PyMOL Python script that loads the backbone (N, CA, C, O; Angstrom):
from pymol import cmd

cmd.read_pdbstr("""\
ATOM      1  N   MET A   1       2.553  23.203  22.433  1.00  0.00           N
ATOM      2  CA  MET A   1       3.102  21.864  22.639  1.00  0.00           C
ATOM      3  C   MET A   1       2.093  20.982  23.381  1.00  0.00           C
ATOM      4  O   MET A   1       1.565  21.373  24.422  1.00  0.00           O
ATOM      5  N   THR A   2       1.836  19.813  22.848  1.00  0.00           N
ATOM      6  CA  THR A   2       0.892  18.902  23.479  1.00  0.00           C
ATOM      7  C   THR A   2       1.578  17.601  23.847  1.00  0.00           C
ATOM      8  O   THR A   2       2.555  17.196  23.218  1.00  0.00           O
ATOM      9  N   GLN A   3       1.049  16.950  24.879  1.00  0.00           N
ATOM     10  CA  GLN A   3       1.613  15.676  25.309  1.00  0.00           C
ATOM     11  C   GLN A   3       0.705  14.541  24.880  1.00  0.00           C
ATOM     12  O   GLN A   3      -0.509  14.598  25.075  1.00  0.00           O
ATOM     13  N   GLU A   4       1.298  13.503  24.292  1.00  0.00           N
ATOM     14  CA  GLU A   4       0.528  12.345  23.864  1.00  0.00           C
ATOM     15  C   GLU A   4       1.242  11.070  24.268  1.00  0.00           C
ATOM     16  O   GLU A   4       2.460  11.049  24.445  1.00  0.00           O
ATOM     17  N   PHE A   5       0.450   9.993  24.414  1.00  0.00           N
ATOM     18  CA  PHE A   5       1.046   8.699  24.696  1.00  0.00           C
ATOM     19  C   PHE A   5       1.084   7.884  23.408  1.00  0.00           C
ATOM     20  O   PHE A   5       0.054   7.671  22.769  1.00  0.00           O
ATOM     21  N   ARG A   6       2.257   7.437  23.039  1.00  0.00           N
ATOM     22  CA  ARG A   6       2.400   6.647  21.822  1.00  0.00           C
ATOM     23  C   ARG A   6       3.184   5.380  22.114  1.00  0.00           C
ATOM     24  O   ARG A   6       3.950   5.315  23.076  1.00  0.00           O
ATOM     25  N   LEU A   7       2.984   4.373  21.271  1.00  0.00           N
ATOM     26  CA  LEU A   7       3.660   3.103  21.476  1.00  0.00           C
ATOM     27  C   LEU A   7       5.095   3.161  20.966  1.00  0.00           C
ATOM     28  O   LEU A   7       5.347   3.565  19.831  1.00  0.00           O
ATOM     29  N   PHE A   8       6.023   2.756  21.814  1.00  0.00           N
ATOM     30  CA  PHE A   8       7.427   2.763  21.458  1.00  0.00           C
ATOM     31  C   PHE A   8       8.032   1.386  21.656  1.00  0.00           C
ATOM     32  O   PHE A   8       7.513   0.574  22.422  1.00  0.00           O
ATOM     33  N   THR A   9       9.120   1.129  20.970  1.00  0.00           N
ATOM     34  CA  THR A   9       9.860  -0.105  21.206  1.00  0.00           C
ATOM     35  C   THR A   9      11.112   0.218  22.000  1.00  0.00           C
ATOM     36  O   THR A   9      11.816   1.182  21.701  1.00  0.00           O
ATOM     37  N   VAL A  10      11.385  -0.588  23.008  1.00  0.00           N
ATOM     38  CA  VAL A  10      12.580  -0.393  23.819  1.00  0.00           C
ATOM     39  C   VAL A  10      13.395  -1.680  23.811  1.00  0.00           C
ATOM     40  O   VAL A  10      12.865  -2.766  24.050  1.00  0.00           O
ATOM     41  N   SER A  11      14.668  -1.547  23.538  1.00  0.00           N
ATOM     42  CA  SER A  11      15.537  -2.708  23.451  1.00  0.00           C
ATOM     43  C   SER A  11      16.126  -3.026  24.822  1.00  0.00           C
ATOM     44  O   SER A  11      16.896  -2.231  25.362  1.00  0.00           O
ATOM     45  N   LEU A  12      15.773  -4.180  25.391  1.00  0.00           N
ATOM     46  CA  LEU A  12      16.310  -4.582  26.680  1.00  0.00           C
ATOM     47  C   LEU A  12      17.062  -5.906  26.531  1.00  0.00           C
ATOM     48  O   LEU A  12      16.461  -6.950  26.278  1.00  0.00           O
ATOM     49  N   ARG A  13      18.369  -5.846  26.690  1.00  0.00           N
ATOM     50  CA  ARG A  13      19.215  -7.034  26.611  1.00  0.00           C
ATOM     51  C   ARG A  13      18.987  -7.817  25.318  1.00  0.00           C
ATOM     52  O   ARG A  13      18.929  -9.046  25.331  1.00  0.00           O
ATOM     53  N   GLY A  14      18.860  -7.104  24.214  1.00  0.00           N
ATOM     54  CA  GLY A  14      18.701  -7.764  22.924  1.00  0.00           C
ATOM     55  C   GLY A  14      17.267  -8.088  22.559  1.00  0.00           C
ATOM     56  O   GLY A  14      16.961  -8.305  21.386  1.00  0.00           O
ATOM     57  N   THR A  15      16.371  -8.124  23.559  1.00  0.00           N
ATOM     58  CA  THR A  15      14.972  -8.410  23.265  1.00  0.00           C
ATOM     59  C   THR A  15      14.186  -7.114  23.178  1.00  0.00           C
ATOM     60  O   THR A  15      14.446  -6.173  23.927  1.00  0.00           O
ATOM     61  N   THR A  16      13.238  -7.064  22.277  1.00  0.00           N
ATOM     62  CA  THR A  16      12.457  -5.852  22.084  1.00  0.00           C
ATOM     63  C   THR A  16      11.192  -5.883  22.927  1.00  0.00           C
ATOM     64  O   THR A  16      10.381  -6.801  22.807  1.00  0.00           O
ATOM     65  N   VAL A  17      11.030  -4.893  23.766  1.00  0.00           N
ATOM     66  CA  VAL A  17       9.862  -4.799  24.640  1.00  0.00           C
ATOM     67  C   VAL A  17       9.077  -3.550  24.294  1.00  0.00           C
ATOM     68  O   VAL A  17       9.645  -2.463  24.184  1.00  0.00           O
ATOM     69  N   ARG A  18       7.770  -3.700  24.122  1.00  0.00           N
ATOM     70  CA  ARG A  18       6.952  -2.538  23.781  1.00  0.00           C
ATOM     71  C   ARG A  18       6.465  -1.842  25.050  1.00  0.00           C
ATOM     72  O   ARG A  18       5.923  -2.480  25.953  1.00  0.00           O
ATOM     73  N   LYS A  19       6.663  -0.550  25.104  1.00  0.00           N
ATOM     74  CA  LYS A  19       6.248   0.222  26.269  1.00  0.00           C
ATOM     75  C   LYS A  19       5.586   1.523  25.817  1.00  0.00           C
ATOM     76  O   LYS A  19       5.761   1.980  24.688  1.00  0.00           O
ATOM     77  N   TYR A  20       4.835   2.088  26.727  1.00  0.00           N
ATOM     78  CA  TYR A  20       4.245   3.394  26.451  1.00  0.00           C
ATOM     79  C   TYR A  20       5.106   4.481  27.076  1.00  0.00           C
ATOM     80  O   TYR A  20       5.432   4.433  28.262  1.00  0.00           O
ATOM     81  N   CYS A  21       5.465   5.453  26.261  1.00  0.00           N
ATOM     82  CA  CYS A  21       6.285   6.551  26.754  1.00  0.00           C
ATOM     83  C   CYS A  21       5.527   7.861  26.623  1.00  0.00           C
ATOM     84  O   CYS A  21       4.767   8.065  25.677  1.00  0.00           O
ATOM     85  N   ASN A  22       5.742   8.730  27.571  1.00  0.00           N
ATOM     86  CA  ASN A  22       5.146  10.050  27.504  1.00  0.00           C
ATOM     87  C   ASN A  22       6.103  10.971  26.757  1.00  0.00           C
ATOM     88  O   ASN A  22       7.198  11.257  27.242  1.00  0.00           O
ATOM     89  N   ILE A  23       5.696  11.434  25.584  1.00  0.00           N
ATOM     90  CA  ILE A  23       6.579  12.265  24.773  1.00  0.00           C
ATOM     91  C   ILE A  23       5.972  13.638  24.544  1.00  0.00           C
ATOM     92  O   ILE A  23       4.753  13.811  24.573  1.00  0.00           O
ATOM     93  N   LYS A  24       6.842  14.607  24.318  1.00  0.00           N
ATOM     94  CA  LYS A  24       6.379  15.941  23.971  1.00  0.00           C
ATOM     95  C   LYS A  24       6.468  16.109  22.466  1.00  0.00           C
ATOM     96  O   LYS A  24       7.501  15.826  21.859  1.00  0.00           O
ATOM     97  N   ILE A  25       5.393  16.566  21.875  1.00  0.00           N
ATOM     98  CA  ILE A  25       5.402  16.781  20.437  1.00  0.00           C
ATOM     99  C   ILE A  25       5.614  18.257  20.145  1.00  0.00           C
ATOM    100  O   ILE A  25       4.771  19.098  20.455  1.00  0.00           O
ATOM    101  N   SER A  26       6.764  18.555  19.537  1.00  0.00           N
ATOM    102  CA  SER A  26       7.055  19.947  19.199  1.00  0.00           C
ATOM    103  C   SER A  26       7.408  20.033  17.733  1.00  0.00           C
ATOM    104  O   SER A  26       8.424  19.486  17.304  1.00  0.00           O
ATOM    105  N   GLY A  27       6.590  20.706  16.965  1.00  0.00           N
ATOM    106  CA  GLY A  27       6.860  20.840  15.543  1.00  0.00           C
ATOM    107  C   GLY A  27       6.612  19.522  14.816  1.00  0.00           C
ATOM    108  O   GLY A  27       5.553  18.913  14.967  1.00  0.00           O
ATOM    109  N   ASP A  28       7.586  19.090  14.031  1.00  0.00           N
ATOM    110  CA  ASP A  28       7.437  17.872  13.240  1.00  0.00           C
ATOM    111  C   ASP A  28       7.950  16.642  13.978  1.00  0.00           C
ATOM    112  O   ASP A  28       7.318  15.586  13.952  1.00  0.00           O
ATOM    113  N   LYS A  29       9.107  16.785  14.639  1.00  0.00           N
ATOM    114  CA  LYS A  29       9.725  15.629  15.280  1.00  0.00           C
ATOM    115  C   LYS A  29       9.402  15.573  16.771  1.00  0.00           C
ATOM    116  O   LYS A  29       9.679  16.529  17.494  1.00  0.00           O
ATOM    117  N   PRO A  30       8.822  14.472  17.242  1.00  0.00           N
ATOM    118  CA  PRO A  30       8.560  14.311  18.679  1.00  0.00           C
ATOM    119  C   PRO A  30       9.853  14.033  19.441  1.00  0.00           C
ATOM    120  O   PRO A  30      10.722  13.300  18.968  1.00  0.00           O
ATOM    121  N   GLU A  31       9.965  14.623  20.611  1.00  0.00           N
ATOM    122  CA  GLU A  31      11.161  14.407  21.416  1.00  0.00           C
ATOM    123  C   GLU A  31      10.966  13.182  22.299  1.00  0.00           C
ATOM    124  O   GLU A  31      10.075  13.153  23.148  1.00  0.00           O
ATOM    125  N   SER A  32      11.796  12.181  22.095  1.00  0.00           N
ATOM    126  CA  SER A  32      11.667  10.955  22.880  1.00  0.00           C
ATOM    127  C   SER A  32      12.276  11.149  24.262  1.00  0.00           C
ATOM    128  O   SER A  32      13.379  11.675  24.408  1.00  0.00           O
ATOM    129  N   LYS A  33      11.534  10.713  25.265  1.00  0.00           N
ATOM    130  CA  LYS A  33      12.021  10.849  26.629  1.00  0.00           C
ATOM    131  C   LYS A  33      12.683   9.551  27.092  1.00  0.00           C
ATOM    132  O   LYS A  33      12.506   8.501  26.476  1.00  0.00           O
ATOM    133  N   ILE A  34      13.431   9.632  28.161  1.00  0.00           N
ATOM    134  CA  ILE A  34      14.127   8.464  28.692  1.00  0.00           C
ATOM    135  C   ILE A  34      13.154   7.571  29.455  1.00  0.00           C
ATOM    136  O   ILE A  34      12.384   8.038  30.294  1.00  0.00           O
ATOM    137  N   LEU A  35      13.206   6.281  29.147  1.00  0.00           N
ATOM    138  CA  LEU A  35      12.349   5.321  29.829  1.00  0.00           C
ATOM    139  C   LEU A  35      13.163   4.629  30.915  1.00  0.00           C
ATOM    140  O   LEU A  35      14.244   4.104  30.645  1.00  0.00           O
ATOM    141  N   LYS A  36      12.651   4.626  32.134  1.00  0.00           N
ATOM    142  CA  LYS A  36      13.372   3.993  33.230  1.00  0.00           C
ATOM    143  C   LYS A  36      12.831   2.588  33.483  1.00  0.00           C
ATOM    144  O   LYS A  36      11.625   2.400  33.641  1.00  0.00           O
ATOM    145  N   ASN A  37      13.716   1.618  33.519  1.00  0.00           N
ATOM    146  CA  ASN A  37      13.331   0.253  33.822  1.00  0.00           C
ATOM    147  C   ASN A  37      13.682  -0.030  35.280  1.00  0.00           C
ATOM    148  O   ASN A  37      14.844   0.060  35.677  1.00  0.00           O
ATOM    149  N   LYS A  38      12.667  -0.372  36.073  1.00  0.00           N
ATOM    150  CA  LYS A  38      12.869  -0.563  37.507  1.00  0.00           C
ATOM    151  C   LYS A  38      13.702  -1.808  37.825  1.00  0.00           C
ATOM    152  O   LYS A  38      14.492  -1.804  38.769  1.00  0.00           O
ATOM    153  N   LYS A  39      13.526  -2.858  37.046  1.00  0.00           N
ATOM    154  CA  LYS A  39      14.238  -4.102  37.328  1.00  0.00           C
ATOM    155  C   LYS A  39      15.727  -3.986  37.031  1.00  0.00           C
ATOM    156  O   LYS A  39      16.561  -4.423  37.824  1.00  0.00           O
ATOM    157  N   ILE A  40      16.054  -3.401  35.893  1.00  0.00           N
ATOM    158  CA  ILE A  40      17.457  -3.334  35.484  1.00  0.00           C
ATOM    159  C   ILE A  40      18.116  -2.043  35.974  1.00  0.00           C
ATOM    160  O   ILE A  40      19.339  -1.959  36.089  1.00  0.00           O
ATOM    161  N   ARG A  41      17.282  -1.038  36.260  1.00  0.00           N
ATOM    162  CA  ARG A  41      17.769   0.263  36.728  1.00  0.00           C
ATOM    163  C   ARG A  41      18.715   0.915  35.727  1.00  0.00           C
ATOM    164  O   ARG A  41      19.778   1.416  36.093  1.00  0.00           O
ATOM    165  N   ARG A  42      18.313   0.902  34.464  1.00  0.00           N
ATOM    166  CA  ARG A  42      19.079   1.613  33.452  1.00  0.00           C
ATOM    167  C   ARG A  42      18.136   2.488  32.647  1.00  0.00           C
ATOM    168  O   ARG A  42      16.920   2.303  32.681  1.00  0.00           O
ATOM    169  N   LYS A  43      18.695   3.425  31.937  1.00  0.00           N
ATOM    170  CA  LYS A  43      17.875   4.321  31.131  1.00  0.00           C
ATOM    171  C   LYS A  43      17.920   3.913  29.671  1.00  0.00           C
ATOM    172  O   LYS A  43      18.990   3.648  29.123  1.00  0.00           O
ATOM    173  N   TYR A  44      16.746   3.864  29.040  1.00  0.00           N
ATOM    174  CA  TYR A  44      16.669   3.501  27.635  1.00  0.00           C
ATOM    175  C   TYR A  44      15.922   4.567  26.863  1.00  0.00           C
ATOM    176  O   TYR A  44      14.952   5.144  27.355  1.00  0.00           O
ATOM    177  N   THR A  45      16.381   4.824  25.652  1.00  0.00           N
ATOM    178  CA  THR A  45      15.693   5.804  24.820  1.00  0.00           C
ATOM    179  C   THR A  45      14.542   5.140  24.079  1.00  0.00           C
ATOM    180  O   THR A  45      14.645   3.985  23.663  1.00  0.00           O
ATOM    181  N   CYS A  46      13.462   5.862  23.918  1.00  0.00           N
ATOM    182  CA  CYS A  46      12.283   5.326  23.249  1.00  0.00           C
ATOM    183  C   CYS A  46      12.369   5.616  21.757  1.00  0.00           C
ATOM    184  O   CYS A  46      12.756   6.712  21.352  1.00  0.00           O
ATOM    185  N   LYS A  47      12.007   4.635  20.944  1.00  0.00           N
ATOM    186  CA  LYS A  47      12.018   4.813  19.498  1.00  0.00           C
ATOM    187  C   LYS A  47      10.634   4.564  18.935  1.00  0.00           C
ATOM    188  O   LYS A  47       9.929   3.647  19.357  1.00  0.00           O
ATOM    189  N   ILE A  48      10.249   5.408  17.961  1.00  0.00           N
ATOM    190  CA  ILE A  48       8.933   5.287  17.345  1.00  0.00           C
ATOM    191  C   ILE A  48       8.861   4.033  16.486  1.00  0.00           C
ATOM    192  O   ILE A  48       9.804   3.704  15.767  1.00  0.00           O
ATOM    193  N   LEU A  49       7.729   3.337  16.567  1.00  0.00           N
ATOM    194  CA  LEU A  49       7.519   2.140  15.754  1.00  0.00           C
ATOM    195  C   LEU A  49       7.420   2.504  14.284  1.00  0.00           C
ATOM    196  O   LEU A  49       7.242   1.625  13.441  1.00  0.00           O
TER     197      LEU A  49
END
""", "prot")
cmd.dss("prot")
cmd.show_as("cartoon", "prot")
cmd.util.cbc("prot")
cmd.orient("prot")
């Protein structure tokens, strides 16, 4: 298993914000990790572009 940084889109209050998420790549499908937003203090799932 290797770790890579890939570009993800995160939906915040209807607007799409691009962020970098640290994901684990296992097999074919990468497991998306939870992205924490400090300002809103909520958890968002990362989606592949």
